[in-house]
N, C-alpha and C positions, 0 to 999 in steps of 0.2 A: 504494500500500500504506500501511498505518498507519505513521505516523512521529511520534515525540515527540523533540524536541530541546531540551535544557536549556541555559541560558546564565545568565550573571550571577555565576558563582562567582568566587572569588579570595580572597586573603588579607584578613582583617578583624581589627582589633584587638579585644581584650576590651572589651565595652561598646558596640561598634560595631554598625552596621546594614547590611543587604544585602537586595536584592530579586532573587530568582531568577525566571527566565521559563521557560516550557515552551511551545514552539511546536508545534502539532499539525497534522497533515494526514492525508488518506486515510480519514477517517470523519466522521460527523455530529457535530461537536464539541459543538454546543449540546444534543445529546440524551444526552451521555455524562457519567458520573461520572469525574472524573480526580483522582487522589490524588498527594500528595507523600510521599516516604519518604526515609530516610537510612540510611547504613551507616557507622558509626564504625569506625576501625581496630580489628580484632580482635573486633568485635561483630556480632551479627545485625542484619539490616535491620529498621528500625523505622518504624511508621506515624507521620505527622505530622498531616496534614489532608487533607480531601477536599471536593470541591465539584462541584455540577452547576448547572443553570440556576435551581434553586429553593432550594437550601439549601447550607450549608457546615457541616462538622463538624471540630473540631480534637481531637487527642488529649486525653483528659480527665486531664491532669496540669497542675497550676498552673505548673510550670516550663516547660511547652510553650505552653499556651494563652494565657498572659499575655505571651508574647514573640513569637508569630508570628500572621500573619493571611493568609488565602488569598483570592484573588479571581480573576476571569476576565473576559475580553473576548470575547464570542461573535463580534463583528464581525471581529476579527483572529485568532480561533482561538488565543488565547494565554492561558495561565494563569500566575498569579503567586504567589510565596510571599514575603511581607515578613517578614524576620527581624530582630528588634531585641535589644538587650542581649545580644550574643553572649558566650559563655563558651568557654574552651578545650575543654571537654568537648563542645561542639557541633561540633567538627571532624569532618567526615564528607564522604562523597560523597552528594550529594542527587539523587534521581531523581523523575520523574513517571511515572505509570502509568495505564493504562486497560484496560478489558476490552471487546473488540469480538468479537461472534460466539462468545463462550465462550472466547476466547483472551486471555491477559494480555500486554500490550505494555509495554515499558519503554524509556525513553530511555537514552542512554549515561551520563548523570549529569554533574554539574558539581561540582567539588571546592571545598570551603569550609574552608580552614584558619583557625583562630582562634588568633592568637598575637601577642604584642607583639614 
């Protein structure tokens, strides 16, 4: 079955960097668009970036696109989100997601607290 497993979260200091991973299985990874999202405490889930084998798009806000980059490795079926210059307001649960057969699938998320 379709599975998405995020990892790499953890406490990061303001100004620090972190790389999240999303390990995928159960579907044709190289053919699918997979996105990264986050949900900050008390807020709605937000889109961050999305990528497939041909293109990548990042949320069109300077505060986001200047500080994150998305990439993938089709050979290992793993997708990454590199996050730099973290701010306390970036504290959130980070998810990856894809759509297979008309259904949206989400991982369990990985928590990223940003605090000194």
